[in-house]
N, C-alpha and C positions, 0 to 999 in steps of 0.2 A: 450260899450264890454260887448262881455258877458258872460257868468260865468255858462255856465254850463255845471250841472254834468259829459259830456261825453269827456270832455275835459282835456285833460291830467295838471294836476298837479302835482309837486313835495313839500311836507310835507319838510322843512328846517328842518338840521341834529343839528342845537339849538333848535326846538322844544322836550319838554319834555312828556311824556307820561302821566304827572298831570294834563293835564288839560287848564295850563299855557300858556301866549303867541305863539299861535301855527298859523305860520306864510307858507303860502304856494305862490307858484311860478307857471308859466308856458312859459317854457321853449324853446316848441317849436314858438312861439310867438317874438322869440329876434329875429325873419328874417324880420318883421313889423316892425322893429327898436321902438319899443316897449316892455316890460315886463312888464305881471299883476302880480300883487302882492294883495295877498286876505285873512284872517281872516278862517283857515281851522275850526274855530268849527262852523263859522256862514257862507258856504257857499254861503246862498241868500244871502248874503250882495253883492253890487258890489266890481267887484278890484279894485283896487289905477293900474296904469297905471305908467311905473316910465321908462323915456329917455334910454336903452337900454346903452348909457356911462353913466350916472348916477347911472346904474347897476349894471357894472362894478366895475366902482370905490367904490363903497358900497361894495358890495367881494373884490376886491385890498384890502381897509382898514381892514375888516374879518381878510385877511389871512396875516398881519403884526403885 
């Protein structure tokens, strides 16, 4: 999976501006069945891909 900077990534609202625990995900990839997640502090690192069903369950858990 490409992690090119031209792709649209969304920074987690839980990531602070102090440089700690910054996570981004690429919502446009959801239709492919996986959600790429990466460290926004070092976008050259490869993205972790998570199945869409697992990502949805994770987000629902955070909202609970």
